[in-house]
C-alpha positions as CSV (number, residue, x, y, z in Angstrom):
1,M,-1.6,9.2,-5.4
2,P,-0.4,11.3,-2.4
3,G,-3.2,12.1,0.1
4,A,-3.7,15.0,2.5
5,T,-1.2,13.7,5.1
6,H,1.6,12.9,2.6
7,P,4.7,15.1,2.9
8,L,4.4,15.9,-0.8
9,A,0.6,16.3,-0.9
10,S,-0.8,18.8,-3.3
11,S,-4.4,18.3,-2.4
12,D,-6.7,17.6,0.6
13,R,-7.9,14.2,-0.6
14,F,-8.0,11.2,1.6
15,D,-9.6,9.1,-1.1
16,N,-10.4,9.4,-4.8
17,S,-13.4,8.7,-6.9
18,I,-12.0,6.9,-10.0
19,D,-14.2,7.6,-13.0
20,G,-12.1,6.0,-15.7
21,F,-8.8,4.4,-16.6
22,D,-6.7,3.6,-19.7
23,F,-4.5,0.5,-20.2
24,A,-2.7,-1.1,-23.1
25,Y,-2.8,-4.7,-24.2
26,C,-2.0,-7.0,-27.1
27,D,-3.9,-9.9,-28.5
28,L,-2.4,-11.5,-31.6
29,D,-5.4,-13.7,-32.3
30,A,-7.3,-13.2,-35.6
31,Q,-9.2,-10.0,-35.9
32,T,-12.4,-11.9,-36.0
33,V,-11.9,-13.0,-32.4
34,S,-12.9,-10.7,-29.6
35,T,-10.8,-10.7,-26.4
36,R,-11.6,-10.3,-22.7
37,F,-9.7,-9.0,-19.7
38,E,-10.5,-8.8,-16.0
39,V,-9.0,-5.7,-14.4
40,S,-9.0,-5.2,-10.6
41,F,-7.8,-2.4,-8.3
42,Y,-6.5,-2.9,-4.7
43,E,-5.7,-0.5,-1.9
44,S,-3.2,-0.9,0.9
45,I,-1.5,-3.7,-1.0
46,A,2.0,-4.7,-0.2
47,P,4.3,-5.0,-3.3
48,C,5.0,-8.4,-4.7
49,I,2.5,-10.4,-2.6
50,S,0.0,-13.0,-4.0
51,L,-3.4,-11.5,-4.8
52,V,-5.1,-14.9,-4.6
53,G,-7.8,-14.6,-2.0
54,I,-7.5,-10.8,-1.5
55,V,-10.7,-8.9,-2.2
56,P,-10.1,-6.0,-4.7
57,Q,-11.6,-2.6,-4.3
58,A,-13.2,-2.9,-7.7
59,T,-13.2,-5.4,-10.6
60,F,-14.2,-4.8,-14.2
61,V,-14.8,-7.5,-16.8
62,L,-14.0,-6.0,-20.2
63,Q,-15.6,-8.0,-23.0
64,G,-15.7,-7.6,-26.7
65,L,-12.3,-5.9,-27.0
66,P,-10.6,-6.0,-30.4
67,A,-8.0,-8.6,-31.2
68,G,-5.4,-8.9,-34.0
69,G,-2.9,-6.4,-32.7
70,C,-2.1,-4.0,-29.8
71,W,-4.5,-1.5,-28.4
72,V,-4.8,1.3,-25.8
73,V,-8.3,1.3,-24.4
74,D,-10.1,4.1,-22.5
75,I,-12.6,2.8,-20.0
76,D,-15.3,5.3,-19.0
77,L,-16.8,4.5,-15.6
78,T,-19.0,7.5,-15.3
79,G,-22.7,6.9,-14.8
80,G,-22.6,4.6,-11.8
81,N,-19.4,2.5,-12.2
82,E,-17.1,4.8,-10.3
83,F,-15.2,3.5,-7.3
84,C,-13.3,4.9,-4.4
85,I,-9.6,4.1,-3.6
86,G,-7.5,5.5,-0.8
87,A,-5.0,8.3,-1.7
88,D,-2.4,6.9,0.7
89,G,-3.6,3.3,0.8
90,G,-6.8,2.1,2.5
91,D,-6.2,3.9,5.8
92,G,-6.1,7.4,4.1
93,Y,-3.0,8.5,5.9
94,Y,0.7,8.5,4.9
95,D,2.5,5.9,7.1
96,D,5.8,5.7,5.2
97,R,5.2,2.0,4.8
98,L,4.8,0.1,1.5
99,D,2.1,-2.3,2.9
100,L,-0.1,0.6,4.0
101,D,0.6,3.3,1.4
102,S,0.8,1.2,-1.7
103,F,-2.1,0.5,-4.1
104,G,-2.0,-1.8,-7.1
105,W,-3.9,-3.3,-10.0
106,S,-4.0,-6.6,-11.8
107,A,-5.1,-7.8,-15.2
108,I,-6.1,-11.3,-16.1
109,Y,-6.5,-12.4,-19.7
110,A,-9.8,-14.2,-19.8
111,G,-10.2,-14.7,-23.5
112,T,-10.5,-18.0,-25.4
113,G,-7.8,-17.4,-28.1
114,T,-4.7,-19.4,-28.5
115,A,-2.3,-16.7,-29.7
116,D,-0.1,-14.5,-27.5
117,A,-2.1,-12.0,-25.4
118,G,-1.4,-9.9,-22.4
119,I,-0.7,-6.5,-20.9
120,V,1.8,-4.3,-22.8
121,L,5.1,-3.9,-21.0
122,G,6.9,-0.8,-22.2
123,A,10.7,-0.3,-22.5
124,D,12.9,2.5,-21.2
125,P,10.9,5.7,-20.9
126,A,12.1,8.9,-22.5
127,A,12.5,11.5,-19.9
128,T,12.7,15.3,-20.1
129,D,13.8,16.1,-16.5
130,A,17.3,17.7,-16.4
131,A,18.3,15.2,-13.7
132,Y,17.3,12.2,-15.7
133,I,20.0,9.5,-15.8
134,N,19.9,7.7,-19.1
135,P,21.0,4.0,-19.1
136,N,22.0,4.5,-22.8
137,G,24.4,7.3,-22.2
138,P,26.7,9.0,-19.6
139,P,25.0,10.3,-16.5
140,L,24.4,13.9,-15.7
141,L,27.2,14.6,-13.2
142,D,25.8,17.7,-11.7
143,P,22.1,18.7,-12.4
144,S,22.8,22.2,-11.2
145,R,25.4,22.7,-14.0
146,A,23.2,21.5,-16.8
147,P,24.4,24.2,-19.3
148,L,28.0,23.1,-18.7
149,N,27.3,19.4,-18.6
150,P,24.2,18.6,-20.8
151,P,22.2,15.5,-20.0
152,A,22.6,12.3,-22.1
153,P,20.6,12.1,-25.3
154,P,17.0,11.1,-24.8
155,S,16.2,7.4,-24.8
156,T,14.5,6.1,-27.9
157,E,13.3,2.8,-26.4
158,G,9.8,3.8,-25.3
159,T,7.8,6.2,-23.2
160,G,5.7,6.2,-20.1
161,T,7.5,6.3,-16.7
162,F,10.3,8.4,-15.1
163,Y,12.7,6.1,-13.3
164,N,15.7,7.9,-11.8
165,P,17.7,6.0,-9.2
166,L,17.3,6.4,-5.5
167,S,18.9,9.6,-4.2
168,G,22.3,8.8,-2.8
169,C,22.3,5.4,-4.6
170,V,25.8,4.8,-6.0
171,S,25.9,2.2,-8.8
172,A,27.3,1.7,-12.2
173,A,24.3,3.5,-13.7
174,N,24.5,6.3,-11.2
175,P,28.1,6.7,-10.0
176,T,27.5,10.1,-8.4
177,G,24.4,9.4,-6.4
178,L,22.9,12.8,-7.3
179,A,19.5,11.7,-8.6
180,V,16.6,13.7,-7.3
181,E,13.9,11.1,-7.9
182,T,13.7,7.6,-6.5
183,G,12.3,5.6,-9.4
184,S,9.0,5.2,-11.2
185,G,6.0,6.3,-9.3
186,L,5.9,8.6,-6.3
187,L,9.2,8.2,-4.3
188,S,9.0,4.4,-4.6
189,P,10.0,1.9,-7.3
190,D,7.1,0.2,-9.0
191,S,7.1,-3.6,-9.2
192,F,5.2,-6.4,-10.7
193,F,5.0,-10.2,-11.0
194,V,3.2,-12.7,-13.1
195,E,1.0,-15.1,-11.2
196,D,-1.2,-18.0,-12.2
197,P,-4.5,-18.8,-10.4
198,S,-2.9,-21.3,-8.1
199,G,-0.7,-18.6,-6.6
200,A,2.5,-19.6,-8.3
201,S,4.6,-16.6,-9.2
202,T,7.6,-15.7,-11.3
203,G,8.9,-13.6,-8.5
204,C,9.1,-9.9,-7.9
205,T,10.4,-7.8,-10.8
206,Y,11.1,-4.1,-10.4
207,F,11.0,-1.4,-13.0
208,L,14.5,-0.5,-12.0
209,G,17.7,-2.5,-12.6
210,Y,19.4,-2.2,-9.2
211,F,16.8,-1.9,-6.4
212,N,16.4,-4.7,-3.9
213,V,13.2,-5.4,-2.1
214,A,14.0,-2.9,0.6
215,G,14.4,-0.1,-2.0
216,T,18.1,0.2,-1.5
217,C,21.0,-0.4,-3.9
218,G,24.4,-2.0,-4.0
219,A,26.3,-4.6,-5.8
220,S,25.7,-7.3,-3.1
221,T,22.0,-6.7,-2.7
222,A,20.9,-5.6,-6.2
223,V,18.1,-7.4,-7.9
224,G,20.2,-7.9,-11.0
225,N,19.1,-7.7,-14.6
226,N,15.5,-6.7,-14.1
227,P,14.3,-4.7,-17.1
228,Y,13.8,-1.0,-17.3
229,A,10.2,-1.1,-18.1
230,S,6.7,0.2,-17.3
231,F,3.1,-0.6,-17.9
232,Y,0.7,1.8,-19.6
233,M,-2.0,2.5,-17.0
234,T,-3.7,5.8,-16.2
235,M,-6.4,6.2,-13.5
236,R,-8.6,9.3,-13.7
237,S,-10.3,11.0,-10.7
238,A,-12.6,13.9,-11.0
239,E,-13.3,14.5,-7.3
240,P,-12.6,13.1,-3.8
241,C,-15.0,10.5,-2.5
242,S,-15.5,12.7,0.6
243,I,-14.4,16.0,2.1
244,V,-13.2,14.3,5.3
245,P,-12.0,10.7,5.8
246,D,-14.6,8.1,6.9
247,C,-12.4,7.3,9.7
248,V,-10.5,10.0,11.6
249,C,-7.6,7.7,12.6
250,I,-4.1,9.1,13.3
251,P,-1.0,7.1,14.4
252,T,0.5,8.3,17.7
253,S,4.1,8.6,18.5
254,C,4.2,5.4,20.4
255,P,7.7,3.9,20.2
256,A,6.6,0.4,19.3
257,T,9.4,-2.2,19.3
258,P,10.0,-4.8,16.6
259,N,8.5,-8.3,17.0
260,T,10.0,-11.4,15.5
261,T,9.1,-10.3,12.0
262,G,11.8,-7.7,12.4
263,V,9.4,-4.7,12.3
264,P,7.0,-3.3,14.9
265,G,3.4,-4.4,14.7
266,R,0.9,-1.8,13.5
267,C,-2.6,-0.9,14.8
268,D,-4.9,1.0,12.4
269,A,-8.6,1.6,12.2
270,A,-10.9,1.6,9.1
271,G,-14.5,2.0,8.2
272,S,-16.1,5.0,9.8
273,S,-15.6,6.9,13.1
274,A,-19.0,8.5,12.7
275,L,-21.0,7.0,15.5
276,A,-24.2,6.9,13.5
277,D,-22.6,4.6,10.9
278,N,-21.8,1.8,13.3
279,D,-19.2,0.6,10.8
280,F,-15.8,0.5,12.5
281,T,-12.9,-2.0,12.2
282,L,-9.7,-2.3,14.2
283,R,-6.8,-3.8,12.3
284,A,-3.4,-5.1,13.5
285,S,-0.8,-5.8,10.9
286,S,2.9,-6.7,10.6
287,L,2.3,-9.5,13.2
288,P,4.1,-12.8,13.3
289,P,1.7,-15.1,11.4
290,G,-0.4,-17.3,13.6
291,V,0.1,-15.5,16.9
292,F,-2.9,-14.8,19.2
293,G,-3.7,-11.5,20.8
294,I,-6.4,-9.0,21.9
295,F,-7.1,-5.4,21.1
296,L,-6.8,-2.8,23.9
297,H,-8.6,0.5,24.4
298,G,-8.1,3.5,26.6
299,E,-8.7,7.2,26.8
300,T,-5.2,8.4,27.6
301,D,-2.0,8.5,25.5
302,I,1.2,7.8,27.4
303,S,3.5,7.6,24.4
304,S,5.8,10.1,26.1
305,N,6.2,7.8,29.1
306,P,5.2,4.3,28.0
307,I,5.1,1.2,30.2
308,S,7.9,-1.3,29.3
309,V,6.5,-4.8,29.7
310,G,7.2,-8.1,27.9
311,Q,9.1,-7.5,24.7
312,G,7.5,-4.1,24.0
313,V,5.9,-1.0,25.4
314,L,2.3,-0.1,26.2
315,C,1.3,3.5,25.3
316,I,-2.3,3.5,26.5
317,G,-3.1,4.6,30.1
318,D,-5.6,2.5,32.0
319,A,-6.1,0.2,29.0
320,G,-9.1,-2.2,28.9
321,R,-9.2,-5.4,27.0
322,F,-11.4,-6.8,24.3
323,Q,-11.3,-10.3,25.8
324,A,-14.6,-12.0,25.1
325,P,-14.2,-15.3,23.3
326,N,-15.1,-13.9,19.9
327,Q,-12.7,-11.0,20.4
328,I,-9.5,-13.0,20.9
329,K,-7.9,-13.0,17.5
330,Q,-5.2,-15.0,15.7
331,A,-3.1,-13.3,13.0
332,N,-3.6,-14.8,9.5
333,A,-0.9,-15.9,7.1
334,L,-0.3,-12.2,6.2
335,G,0.2,-11.2,9.8
336,V,-3.2,-9.4,10.1
337,A,-5.9,-9.6,12.7
338,E,-9.2,-7.6,12.7
339,L,-12.1,-6.8,15.0
340,S,-15.2,-5.3,13.6
341,T,-18.5,-3.8,14.7
342,S,-20.1,-4.7,11.4
343,S,-19.7,-8.4,12.2
344,G,-21.1,-7.9,15.7
345,E,-17.8,-8.6,17.5
346,F,-18.0,-5.4,19.6
347,S,-20.1,-2.3,20.0
348,L,-19.1,1.4,20.1
349,S,-21.4,1.8,23.1
350,A,-19.2,-0.6,25.1
351,L,-15.5,0.1,24.8
352,P,-13.4,-1.4,27.6
353,I,-11.2,0.7,30.0
354,G,-9.0,-0.4,32.8
355,Q,-10.8,1.3,35.7
356,A,-14.4,1.6,37.0
357,P,-16.9,1.6,35.3
358,F,-14.7,-0.6,33.0
359,V,-16.9,0.1,30.0
360,V,-17.5,3.4,28.2
361,G,-19.3,4.5,25.1
362,A,-17.6,6.2,22.2
363,T,-18.4,9.9,22.5
364,V,-18.2,12.7,19.9
365,G,-15.2,14.9,20.6
366,L,-13.5,12.5,23.0
367,P,-10.5,10.5,21.9
368,S,-10.0,6.8,21.9
369,Y,-6.7,5.0,21.7
370,F,-6.3,1.4,20.4
371,A,-3.4,-1.1,20.3
372,F,-3.0,-4.9,19.9
373,W,-1.4,-7.0,22.6
374,H,-0.1,-10.2,21.1
375,R,2.0,-13.3,21.8
376,D,5.4,-13.6,20.0
377,F,7.8,-16.4,19.1
378,F,10.6,-15.4,21.5
379,T,11.9,-18.2,23.8
380,P,8.6,-19.3,25.5
381,S,8.2,-17.5,28.7
382,A,5.6,-15.4,30.5
383,S,7.1,-12.3,28.9
384,A,7.0,-13.6,25.3
385,F,4.5,-11.0,24.1
386,N,4.6,-7.6,22.5
387,F,2.4,-4.6,21.6
388,T,1.7,-2.8,18.3
389,S,1.8,0.9,17.7
390,T,-1.2,2.9,18.9
391,V,-3.8,4.6,16.8
392,L,-5.9,7.6,17.9
393,V,-9.5,7.7,16.7
394,G,-11.6,10.9,16.8
395,W,-15.4,10.2,17.0
396,Y,-17.8,12.5,15.2
């Protein structure tokens, strides 16, 4: 679902109002038994993480479904059951990061039957694109010469998802690396895993046979014998949830440096940057789990000439600190820390700055810059700290 800021965006949507969805399931109990599923949708969800304890964007308990076979069901949400989900994850902007741009769904069988039941997992999709590389036949060596080198015969093992290999990926199934698509979904390989309520998982399974968790390929890092497969799931959206995003929040060009997780920390904002709403949340992510830190605020972006300090760089001029006792935050097990006005942790009328008067109110038309200053797990010393990236917030 590419949003307005995605490089391949074809619309101006930041979020979508979902008014229906289809999915396929089987329940092999007797036809006299009705079945039940709980289907949930999540935004800004990183692939292959446990969903236990994560609050979904929406959940629907589907009762009285037919049993005794396999079915495709059409769920109509119009009339008050619609829900909003971010086009590029929950922050509404394309960040080129799976944990921020991905969304997902889950389905739990909640019936009382004893026969096999669950979501339908399809086989190899039939593809019509000229550049499709068929695992059941020879690859198309040069898509631009299709008349001279016709594609392999269409697959007969199922339909549903287009899954060409990563462009430039050279493997036994794609010896030329000429694919123009990067797998099922929009420029990213889809993935799934089976999880029981305790959080135990079968591990991450990709819909592609030779992608590793980083989305690259190669004999030494390939996932292995994962199936070519797809789920049947269609989400329908009639309109955007809003003309403009609730939060006008834009990442700056701050050259944040990696922390001990191996990637730079990320600062984002969610909720609403409309002052009248008083519903604004600062979020730091990709942090080392368990580290402490504080959010920073300023009115000047110095990304072009940042201050190098500790293990990172500070891109906010005259930054003030959210340092009250309830504002000092510890990253959770997922490496996330949040500070929110809705919980009374701070007020938009009192944002800290680093010079007199040391506190300012958010003002329509004036920018605010935020980042997170956090401890890290380098060799303990006074400089064992780092900074996330910086986010620009436009108040309205």
